[in-house]
Each structure stands twice: as structure tokens, then as C-alpha cells.
C-alpha atoms as an extended CHARMM CRD file, in Angstrom:
* protein
*
       223  EXT
         1         1  MET       CA              4.4400000000       11.9430000000       24.4670000000  PROA      1               0.0000000000
         2         2  LEU       CA              6.0980000000        9.7980000000       21.9620000000  PROA      2               0.0000000000
         3         3  LEU       CA              7.0870000000        6.2960000000       23.3470000000  PROA      3               0.0000000000
         4         4  LEU       CA             10.4170000000        6.0050000000       21.3990000000  PROA      4               0.0000000000
         5         5  TRP       CA             12.6080000000        2.9500000000       22.3340000000  PROA      5               0.0000000000
         6         6  LYS       CA             16.0300000000        1.9110000000       21.3970000000  PROA      6               0.0000000000
         7         7  ALA       CA             16.7310000000        1.2980000000       17.7530000000  PROA      7               0.0000000000
         8         8  HSD       CA             14.1800000000        3.5090000000       16.2770000000  PROA      8               0.0000000000
         9         9  VAL       CA             15.0950000000        6.2490000000       13.9070000000  PROA      9               0.0000000000
        10        10  LEU       CA             13.2120000000        9.3850000000       13.2740000000  PROA      10              0.0000000000
        11        11  GLU       CA             14.2280000000       11.9550000000       10.6870000000  PROA      11              0.0000000000
        12        12  SER       CA             14.5510000000       15.3870000000       12.0890000000  PROA      12              0.0000000000
        13        13  ILE       CA             11.1660000000       16.9310000000       11.0350000000  PROA      13              0.0000000000
        14        14  ALA       CA              8.7510000000       13.9950000000       11.5780000000  PROA      14              0.0000000000
        15        15  ARG       CA              5.8040000000       15.2390000000       13.5360000000  PROA      15              0.0000000000
        16        16  TYR       CA              3.9290000000       13.2870000000       16.1170000000  PROA      16              0.0000000000
        17        17  PHE       CA              0.6340000000       13.8590000000       18.3790000000  PROA      17              0.0000000000
        18        18  PRO       CA             -0.2240000000       12.5480000000       21.8310000000  PROA      18              0.0000000000
        19        19  GLU       CA              0.3850000000        8.8330000000       22.6780000000  PROA      19              0.0000000000
        20        20  PRO       CA              1.8270000000        7.1680000000       19.5190000000  PROA      20              0.0000000000
        21        21  SER       CA              4.0580000000        4.2260000000       20.3760000000  PROA      21              0.0000000000
        22        22  LEU       CA              6.9760000000        2.5810000000       18.7350000000  PROA      22              0.0000000000
        23        23  PRO       CA              7.2330000000       -0.3390000000       21.1920000000  PROA      23              0.0000000000
        24        24  PRO       CA             10.3190000000       -2.2150000000       22.1060000000  PROA      24              0.0000000000
        25        25  PHE       CA              8.9280000000       -5.7740000000       21.7430000000  PROA      25              0.0000000000
        26        26  LEU       CA              7.1390000000       -7.0520000000       18.7520000000  PROA      26              0.0000000000
        27        27  ARG       CA              3.7470000000       -8.9060000000       18.4120000000  PROA      27              0.0000000000
        28        28  THR       CA              5.3060000000      -11.8170000000       16.7080000000  PROA      28              0.0000000000
        29        29  LEU       CA              6.7270000000      -15.0690000000       18.1830000000  PROA      29              0.0000000000
        30        30  LYS       CA              9.6880000000      -15.2100000000       15.7970000000  PROA      30              0.0000000000
        31        31  TYR       CA             11.4010000000      -12.1030000000       17.2630000000  PROA      31              0.0000000000
        32        32  ASP       CA             14.4010000000      -13.1350000000       19.0760000000  PROA      32              0.0000000000
        33        33  ASN       CA             15.5630000000       -9.7200000000       20.5680000000  PROA      33              0.0000000000
        34        34  GLU       CA             17.6460000000       -9.1000000000       17.3350000000  PROA      34              0.0000000000
        35        35  ASP       CA             18.9050000000       -5.4720000000       16.8330000000  PROA      35              0.0000000000
        36        36  THR       CA             16.2840000000       -4.1040000000       14.3200000000  PROA      36              0.0000000000
        37        37  ILE       CA             14.8720000000       -0.5470000000       13.8450000000  PROA      37              0.0000000000
        38        38  VAL       CA             11.9680000000        1.4810000000       12.7120000000  PROA      38              0.0000000000
        39        39  ARG       CA             12.7790000000        4.2810000000       10.2660000000  PROA      39              0.0000000000
        40        40  ILE       CA             10.3190000000        7.1460000000        9.7960000000  PROA      40              0.0000000000
        41        41  GLY       CA             11.0720000000        9.7500000000        7.1770000000  PROA      41              0.0000000000
        42        42  ASN       CA             10.9310000000       13.5770000000        6.9140000000  PROA      42              0.0000000000
        43        43  ASN       CA              7.6450000000       15.4310000000        7.3730000000  PROA      43              0.0000000000
        44        44  THR       CA              5.7250000000       12.4690000000        8.2430000000  PROA      44              0.0000000000
        45        45  THR       CA              2.8010000000       13.0270000000       10.6720000000  PROA      45              0.0000000000
        46        46  ILE       CA              1.9630000000       10.3890000000       13.2390000000  PROA      46              0.0000000000
        47        47  ARG       CA             -1.4250000000       11.0730000000       14.8660000000  PROA      47              0.0000000000
        48        48  GLU       CA             -2.7430000000        9.7870000000       18.2080000000  PROA      48              0.0000000000
        49        49  PHE       CA             -2.3160000000        6.2580000000       19.4810000000  PROA      49              0.0000000000
        50        50  VAL       CA             -0.5050000000        5.0220000000       16.3710000000  PROA      50              0.0000000000
        51        51  THR       CA              1.7520000000        1.8800000000       16.8220000000  PROA      51              0.0000000000
        52        52  VAL       CA              4.6720000000        1.0310000000       14.6070000000  PROA      52              0.0000000000
        53        53  ASN       CA              6.6800000000       -2.1950000000       15.3270000000  PROA      53              0.0000000000
        54        54  ARG       CA             10.2510000000       -2.5380000000       14.3930000000  PROA      54              0.0000000000
        55        55  GLY       CA             11.5270000000       -5.2140000000       11.9690000000  PROA      55              0.0000000000
        56        56  THR       CA             12.6390000000       -8.7160000000       12.5290000000  PROA      56              0.0000000000
        57        57  LYS       CA             15.7100000000      -10.4070000000       10.9700000000  PROA      57              0.0000000000
        58        58  ALA       CA             13.5450000000      -11.0780000000        7.8850000000  PROA      58              0.0000000000
        59        59  SER       CA             14.4450000000       -7.4050000000        6.7600000000  PROA      59              0.0000000000
        60        60  TRP       CA             15.9280000000       -5.8790000000        9.8150000000  PROA      60              0.0000000000
        61        61  GLU       CA             13.6020000000       -2.7620000000        9.6210000000  PROA      61              0.0000000000
        62        62  THR       CA             10.1710000000       -1.4360000000        9.2830000000  PROA      62              0.0000000000
        63        63  VAL       CA             10.1490000000        1.7140000000        7.1870000000  PROA      63              0.0000000000
        64        64  VAL       CA              7.7070000000        4.6530000000        6.8140000000  PROA      64              0.0000000000
        65        65  GLY       CA              8.7390000000        7.1770000000        4.0340000000  PROA      65              0.0000000000
        66        66  ASP       CA              8.6930000000       10.9400000000        3.7460000000  PROA      66              0.0000000000
        67        67  ASN       CA              5.5230000000       13.1430000000        3.7990000000  PROA      67              0.0000000000
        68        68  CYS       CA              3.1610000000       10.4580000000        5.0750000000  PROA      68              0.0000000000
        69        69  LEU       CA              0.0670000000       10.8270000000        7.1760000000  PROA      69              0.0000000000
        70        70  LEU       CA             -0.6060000000        8.0620000000        9.7780000000  PROA      70              0.0000000000
        71        71  MET       CA             -4.0320000000        8.9250000000       11.2350000000  PROA      71              0.0000000000
        72        72  ALA       CA             -5.2360000000        7.9430000000       14.7360000000  PROA      72              0.0000000000
        73        73  TYR       CA             -5.1030000000        4.3560000000       15.7820000000  PROA      73              0.0000000000
        74        74  VAL       CA             -3.0240000000        3.1160000000       12.7720000000  PROA      74              0.0000000000
        75        75  HSD       CA             -1.0500000000       -0.0630000000       13.3670000000  PROA      75              0.0000000000
        76        76  ILE       CA              1.9670000000       -0.9080000000       11.2840000000  PROA      76              0.0000000000
        77        77  ALA       CA              3.5120000000       -4.2880000000       11.9790000000  PROA      77              0.0000000000
        78        78  HSD       CA              7.0120000000       -5.6220000000       11.7050000000  PROA      78              0.0000000000
        79        79  ASP       CA              8.9690000000       -5.5390000000        8.4930000000  PROA      79              0.0000000000
        80        80  CYS       CA              6.3940000000       -3.3500000000        6.6880000000  PROA      80              0.0000000000
        81        81  ILE       CA              7.5790000000       -0.7180000000        4.1350000000  PROA      81              0.0000000000
        82        82  VAL       CA              5.4340000000        2.2640000000        3.5030000000  PROA      82              0.0000000000
        83        83  GLY       CA              6.5790000000        4.6050000000        0.6830000000  PROA      83              0.0000000000
        84        84  ASN       CA              6.5660000000        8.3530000000        0.4160000000  PROA      84              0.0000000000
        85        85  ASN       CA              3.5070000000       10.5270000000        0.4340000000  PROA      85              0.0000000000
        86        86  CYS       CA              1.0670000000        7.6960000000        1.7690000000  PROA      86              0.0000000000
        87        87  ILE       CA             -1.9860000000        8.2130000000        3.8080000000  PROA      87              0.0000000000
        88        88  LEU       CA             -3.2750000000        5.5800000000        6.1170000000  PROA      88              0.0000000000
        89        89  GLY       CA             -6.8640000000        6.4600000000        7.3870000000  PROA      89              0.0000000000
        90        90  ASN       CA             -7.9640000000        5.9940000000       11.0580000000  PROA      90              0.0000000000
        91        91  ALA       CA             -7.5510000000        2.4600000000       12.4050000000  PROA      91              0.0000000000
        92        92  THR       CA             -5.9520000000        1.0190000000        9.4160000000  PROA      92              0.0000000000
        93        93  ASN       CA             -4.1830000000       -2.0660000000       10.4340000000  PROA      93              0.0000000000
        94        94  LEU       CA             -1.1640000000       -3.5220000000        8.5380000000  PROA      94              0.0000000000
        95        95  ALA       CA              0.0120000000       -7.0940000000        9.3400000000  PROA      95              0.0000000000
        96        96  GLY       CA              3.7330000000       -7.9540000000        8.9120000000  PROA      96              0.0000000000
        97        97  HSD       CA              5.6760000000       -7.7050000000        5.6840000000  PROA      97              0.0000000000
        98        98  ILE       CA              3.2940000000       -5.5870000000        3.7380000000  PROA      98              0.0000000000
        99        99  LYS       CA              4.7910000000       -3.1610000000        1.0950000000  PROA      99              0.0000000000
       100       100  ILE       CA              2.8150000000        0.0210000000        0.1680000000  PROA      100             0.0000000000
       101       101  ASP       CA              4.2580000000        2.0450000000       -2.7190000000  PROA      101             0.0000000000
       102       102  ASP       CA              4.3650000000        5.7940000000       -3.0510000000  PROA      102             0.0000000000
       103       103  TRP       CA              1.2170000000        7.9150000000       -3.0580000000  PROA      103             0.0000000000
       104       104  ALA       CA             -1.1720000000        5.2240000000       -2.0830000000  PROA      104             0.0000000000
       105       105  ILE       CA             -4.1230000000        6.0740000000        0.0850000000  PROA      105             0.0000000000
       106       106  VAL       CA             -5.7530000000        3.5300000000        2.3460000000  PROA      106             0.0000000000
       107       107  GLY       CA             -9.1900000000        4.3440000000        3.7720000000  PROA      107             0.0000000000
       108       108  GLY       CA             -9.8660000000        4.0620000000        7.5520000000  PROA      108             0.0000000000
       109       109  MET       CA            -10.7450000000        0.7380000000        9.2400000000  PROA      109             0.0000000000
       110       110  THR       CA             -8.9950000000       -1.1370000000        6.5240000000  PROA      110             0.0000000000
       111       111  ALA       CA             -7.1420000000       -4.4280000000        7.3190000000  PROA      111             0.0000000000
       112       112  VAL       CA             -4.3840000000       -5.7040000000        5.1830000000  PROA      112             0.0000000000
       113       113  HSD       CA             -3.1720000000       -9.3410000000        5.2010000000  PROA      113             0.0000000000
       114       114  GLN       CA              0.5040000000      -10.1240000000        5.6420000000  PROA      114             0.0000000000
       115       115  PHE       CA              2.8480000000       -9.9960000000        2.6700000000  PROA      115             0.0000000000
       116       116  VAL       CA              0.3340000000       -7.9230000000        0.4950000000  PROA      116             0.0000000000
       117       117  THR       CA              1.7050000000       -5.3540000000       -1.9060000000  PROA      117             0.0000000000
       118       118  ILE       CA             -0.2750000000       -2.1530000000       -2.6040000000  PROA      118             0.0000000000
       119       119  GLY       CA              0.7760000000       -0.2840000000       -5.6180000000  PROA      119             0.0000000000
       120       120  SER       CA              1.5480000000        3.2840000000       -6.2120000000  PROA      120             0.0000000000
       121       121  HSD       CA             -1.1670000000        5.9400000000       -6.6780000000  PROA      121             0.0000000000
       122       122  THR       CA             -3.8700000000        3.5060000000       -5.4300000000  PROA      122             0.0000000000
       123       123  MET       CA             -6.9950000000        4.3800000000       -3.5620000000  PROA      123             0.0000000000
       124       124  ILE       CA             -8.5140000000        1.7200000000       -1.2660000000  PROA      124             0.0000000000
       125       125  SER       CA            -12.0190000000        2.1430000000        0.1140000000  PROA      125             0.0000000000
       126       126  GLY       CA            -12.3970000000        2.5350000000        3.9130000000  PROA      126             0.0000000000
       127       127  GLY       CA            -13.4330000000       -0.6810000000        5.8490000000  PROA      127             0.0000000000
       128       128  SER       CA            -11.8140000000       -2.9630000000        3.1810000000  PROA      128             0.0000000000
       129       129  LEU       CA            -10.3120000000       -6.4130000000        3.7870000000  PROA      129             0.0000000000
       130       130  VAL       CA             -7.1240000000       -6.5390000000        1.6050000000  PROA      130             0.0000000000
       131       131  ARG       CA             -6.1490000000      -10.2410000000        1.0060000000  PROA      131             0.0000000000
       132       132  LYS       CA             -4.6320000000       -9.7480000000       -2.5690000000  PROA      132             0.0000000000
       133       133  ASP       CA             -2.2060000000       -7.4100000000       -4.1130000000  PROA      133             0.0000000000
       134       134  VAL       CA             -3.5640000000       -4.1110000000       -5.4220000000  PROA      134             0.0000000000
       135       135  PRO       CA             -2.0820000000       -3.0940000000       -8.6800000000  PROA      135             0.0000000000
       136       136  PRO       CA             -0.7560000000        0.5820000000       -9.1650000000  PROA      136             0.0000000000
       137       137  TYR       CA             -3.0440000000        3.4540000000      -10.2760000000  PROA      137             0.0000000000
       138       138  THR       CA             -6.2470000000        1.6660000000       -9.2840000000  PROA      138             0.0000000000
       139       139  LYS       CA             -9.2060000000        2.0210000000       -7.0770000000  PROA      139             0.0000000000
       140       140  ALA       CA            -10.2000000000       -0.9100000000       -4.9110000000  PROA      140             0.0000000000
       141       141  ALA       CA            -13.5500000000       -1.4220000000       -3.0450000000  PROA      141             0.0000000000
       142       142  ARG       CA            -16.3570000000       -3.9610000000       -2.2460000000  PROA      142             0.0000000000
       143       143  GLU       CA            -16.2160000000       -7.3000000000       -0.5390000000  PROA      143             0.0000000000
       144       144  PRO       CA            -14.3240000000       -9.3050000000       -1.5870000000  PROA      144             0.0000000000
       145       145  LEU       CA            -11.9940000000       -6.4710000000       -2.6790000000  PROA      145             0.0000000000
       146       146  ALA       CA            -12.2110000000       -5.6980000000       -6.3080000000  PROA      146             0.0000000000
       147       147  TYR       CA            -11.0470000000       -3.4830000000       -9.1120000000  PROA      147             0.0000000000
       148       148  VAL       CA            -13.5150000000       -0.4980000000       -9.5100000000  PROA      148             0.0000000000
       149       149  GLY       CA            -11.6410000000        1.6920000000      -11.9560000000  PROA      149             0.0000000000
       150       150  ILE       CA             -8.3660000000        3.7670000000      -12.0460000000  PROA      150             0.0000000000
       151       151  ASN       CA             -7.6840000000        6.5140000000       -9.4550000000  PROA      151             0.0000000000
       152       152  SER       CA             -8.1860000000        9.2020000000      -12.1280000000  PROA      152             0.0000000000
       153       153  ILE       CA             -8.8610000000       11.9940000000       -9.5400000000  PROA      153             0.0000000000
       154       154  GLY       CA             -5.6760000000       11.2610000000       -7.6510000000  PROA      154             0.0000000000
       155       155  LEU       CA             -3.6580000000       11.0350000000      -10.8870000000  PROA      155             0.0000000000
       156       156  ARG       CA             -5.0060000000       14.4780000000      -12.0690000000  PROA      156             0.0000000000
       157       157  ARG       CA             -4.1290000000       15.9520000000       -8.7660000000  PROA      157             0.0000000000
       158       158  ARG       CA             -0.5320000000       14.8000000000       -9.1180000000  PROA      158             0.0000000000
       159       159  GLY       CA             -0.2060000000       16.1670000000      -12.6680000000  PROA      159             0.0000000000
       160       160  PHE       CA             -0.7770000000       13.1410000000      -14.8480000000  PROA      160             0.0000000000
       161       161  THR       CA             -2.0920000000       14.3230000000      -18.2240000000  PROA      161             0.0000000000
       162       162  SER       CA             -5.4610000000       13.1880000000      -19.7030000000  PROA      162             0.0000000000
       163       163  GLU       CA             -3.4880000000       11.2410000000      -22.3820000000  PROA      163             0.0000000000
       164       164  LYS       CA             -1.6110000000        9.3580000000      -19.7480000000  PROA      164             0.0000000000
       165       165  ILE       CA             -4.7080000000        8.7370000000      -17.7110000000  PROA      165             0.0000000000
       166       166  ASN       CA             -6.4530000000        7.2930000000      -20.7630000000  PROA      166             0.0000000000
       167       167  GLU       CA             -3.3740000000        5.0450000000      -21.4250000000  PROA      167             0.0000000000
       168       168  ILE       CA             -3.5350000000        3.5700000000      -17.9570000000  PROA      168             0.0000000000
       169       169  GLN       CA             -7.2280000000        3.0620000000      -18.3230000000  PROA      169             0.0000000000
       170       170  ASP       CA             -6.7770000000        1.2420000000      -21.6280000000  PROA      170             0.0000000000
       171       171  LEU       CA             -4.1710000000       -1.0610000000      -19.9280000000  PROA      171             0.0000000000
       172       172  TYR       CA             -6.5580000000       -1.9440000000      -17.3300000000  PROA      172             0.0000000000
       173       173  ARG       CA             -9.2880000000       -2.6660000000      -19.7230000000  PROA      173             0.0000000000
       174       174  TYR       CA             -7.2210000000       -5.6020000000      -20.8770000000  PROA      174             0.0000000000
       175       175  ILE       CA             -6.7700000000       -6.8990000000      -17.3440000000  PROA      175             0.0000000000
       176       176  TYR       CA            -10.2280000000       -6.3810000000      -15.8070000000  PROA      176             0.0000000000
       177       177  VAL       CA            -12.8060000000       -5.6050000000      -18.6760000000  PROA      177             0.0000000000
       178       178  LYS       CA            -12.0730000000       -7.8370000000      -21.7980000000  PROA      178             0.0000000000
       179       179  GLY       CA            -12.8750000000      -11.0840000000      -20.0740000000  PROA      179             0.0000000000
       180       180  LEU       CA             -9.1850000000      -12.3470000000      -20.1770000000  PROA      180             0.0000000000
       181       181  ASN       CA             -7.3000000000      -13.9470000000      -17.5710000000  PROA      181             0.0000000000
       182       182  VAL       CA             -4.3180000000      -12.1700000000      -16.0810000000  PROA      182             0.0000000000
       183       183  SER       CA             -1.7740000000      -14.1330000000      -18.0930000000  PROA      183             0.0000000000
       184       184  GLN       CA             -3.6640000000      -13.5240000000      -21.3160000000  PROA      184             0.0000000000
       185       185  ALA       CA             -4.1440000000       -9.8610000000      -20.5660000000  PROA      185             0.0000000000
       186       186  CYS       CA             -0.4180000000       -9.3520000000      -19.9200000000  PROA      186             0.0000000000
       187       187  ASP       CA              0.5870000000      -11.1790000000      -23.0870000000  PROA      187             0.0000000000
       188       188  MET       CA             -1.8350000000       -9.0630000000      -25.0950000000  PROA      188             0.0000000000
       189       189  ILE       CA             -0.5930000000       -5.7110000000      -23.4340000000  PROA      189             0.0000000000
       190       190  GLU       CA              2.9190000000       -6.6510000000      -24.2890000000  PROA      190             0.0000000000
       191       191  ARG       CA              2.0070000000       -7.2720000000      -27.8790000000  PROA      191             0.0000000000
       192       192  GLU       CA             -0.4780000000       -4.5500000000      -28.5040000000  PROA      192             0.0000000000
       193       193  MET       CA              0.4040000000       -1.5900000000      -26.1150000000  PROA      193             0.0000000000
       194       194  PRO       CA              3.5670000000        0.5280000000      -26.6440000000  PROA      194             0.0000000000
       195       195  ALA       CA              6.1530000000        0.4310000000      -23.9400000000  PROA      195             0.0000000000
       196       196  THR       CA              5.8440000000        3.2250000000      -21.3790000000  PROA      196             0.0000000000
       197       197  PRO       CA              6.9900000000        3.5520000000      -17.7140000000  PROA      197             0.0000000000
       198       198  GLU       CA              3.4070000000        3.0090000000      -16.6040000000  PROA      198             0.0000000000
       199       199  ARG       CA              2.8740000000        0.0590000000      -18.7460000000  PROA      199             0.0000000000
       200       200  ASP       CA              6.0950000000       -1.5760000000      -17.5050000000  PROA      200             0.0000000000
       201       201  GLU       CA              5.3290000000       -0.7930000000      -13.9640000000  PROA      201             0.0000000000
       202       202  ILE       CA              1.8770000000       -2.4350000000      -14.1000000000  PROA      202             0.0000000000
       203       203  LEU       CA              3.3510000000       -5.5630000000      -15.9010000000  PROA      203             0.0000000000
       204       204  SER       CA              6.1420000000       -5.8440000000      -13.4680000000  PROA      204             0.0000000000
       205       205  PHE       CA              3.8500000000       -5.4570000000      -10.5340000000  PROA      205             0.0000000000
       206       206  ILE       CA              1.5890000000       -8.2370000000      -11.6980000000  PROA      206             0.0000000000
       207       207  GLY       CA              4.5300000000      -10.4390000000      -12.6920000000  PROA      207             0.0000000000
       208       208  ASN       CA              6.1850000000      -10.0210000000       -9.2820000000  PROA      208             0.0000000000
       209       209  SER       CA              2.8900000000      -10.6870000000       -7.3190000000  PROA      209             0.0000000000
       210       210  SER       CA              3.3310000000      -13.5840000000       -4.9130000000  PROA      210             0.0000000000
       211       211  ARG       CA             -0.3000000000      -13.4000000000       -3.5650000000  PROA      211             0.0000000000
       212       212  GLY       CA             -1.9630000000      -12.6920000000       -6.9540000000  PROA      212             0.0000000000
       213       213  VAL       CA             -3.7120000000       -9.4900000000       -7.7040000000  PROA      213             0.0000000000
       214       214  MET       CA             -7.3380000000       -8.4870000000       -6.7820000000  PROA      214             0.0000000000
       215       215  LYS       CA            -10.0710000000       -9.5500000000       -9.1120000000  PROA      215             0.0000000000
       216       216  GLY       CA            -12.4090000000       -7.3940000000      -11.1580000000  PROA      216             0.0000000000
       217       217  TYR       CA            -15.9570000000       -6.7790000000      -10.0010000000  PROA      217             0.0000000000
       218       218  THR       CA            -18.6640000000       -8.7150000000      -11.6830000000  PROA      218             0.0000000000
       219       219  ARG       CA            -22.4360000000       -8.0480000000      -11.8020000000  PROA      219             0.0000000000
       220       220  GLY       CA            -24.1430000000      -10.5830000000       -9.3700000000  PROA      220             0.0000000000
       221       221  GLN       CA            -21.2010000000      -10.7090000000       -7.0810000000  PROA      221             0.0000000000
       222       222  GLN       CA            -22.4930000000      -10.6920000000       -3.4250000000  PROA      222             0.0000000000
       223       223  PRO       CA            -22.1170000000       -7.2230000000       -1.8510000000  PROA      223             0.0000000000
């Protein structure tokens, strides 16, 4: 059965499996019994032993969007926002105040640090420790977590053209391949690359990052 407590909102066609829990009390000392909620969208699947904590007065709600898949033993802490069409693999653990944008995939056994943002259309390798923000359209792997390319397979599956995928790849060459620091790379992108929604999304994501974005992988880095 679903353990559903006061102040949790499920849309009409969310699906759940045995023993998920939306507990009434939070795993945070700052919660003071304020009236907050969890909001879970349409057609989201909640597998066995998932836990989702409701928000605190910081944002008043924890949100999981439409068409998501939360695999077994996923934990989503207070004040997280998970977008639409996201997949969280088995035993993924999200600390508080994390934001995951649409179409992101997080591999199983991944732990995500509080206040991290994970961009849209990303793919994070299973077993990762995510301490920095992960920009949109990228793949992330290794330890420490690093850029390992763009998520070209996922983008093709979602209807991105080859030209658009090549454009995104060119943008990330400035950031991760050309030997520039992030500020230099963003300045060059603004000067040299035409404005497109994808370009502007990447620049906005980096400019708004409070924790800093993940680094690029370099040879000789410890595995």
C-alpha cells in the first residue's frame, strides 16, 4: 500500500507499487510542522520502497513532474523539484533542495549533494557522486564526476536533428575541450556562436549555477 499522509497531492493517474512512502515528518531539523506538500504529477510511476519527503518553508513543496519513473528505493528529500519525463534509477538518493530538469536520467546508486541542479536531457552514470551542477544535454561519469560528452543517443531518441546535436557538441567544445576556463568559454560562445534556444539555455544554466558546474575529464585523472 502507499503510505500517503496529510498534505500530499497525487494527480489522478500516478501509479505506485508496494510500500512506497510519503512520510509525515521530515529528515531535517529545520522542519517546524509547517503546512507543506508533496506534488506528484500525471503518469508518474513510483516503484517499491520509494520515499518522497514533503517541502519545508524554504519552498513549501517537493515536486515530481509528469511521466517520471522512480525506481525501487529512490529517496527524494525535502524541497526537491524533479521535472517531467525523468528517470531515477534504483537507490538514487537526492538530498534537499535539488532541482532536476526535464528528461534527465540518473543512474542507480547515485548520490546527489544538496542544492545541486541537473540540467535537461542529461545522463548520469550509475554509482556517481554528484557534487557540482550538471549542465544540460551532457553525459556525466567517473570520480570525481566529469563531462564525458553530450547525450547524443538520448537527444536522437527525442527528435533532435543531427545539425542540432552537432551545434550542442560545438558549444561544449568551448567549455570542456579548448582549454578555456568557464568564464572565457562562455564569453567566446557569446561572441562566436549564433544565438539559439540551446545555446542560451546552456549559458543561462552556467551563469545561474551556485555550486559551479562539473569539470571536464583530463588524462591522468585518478579513476
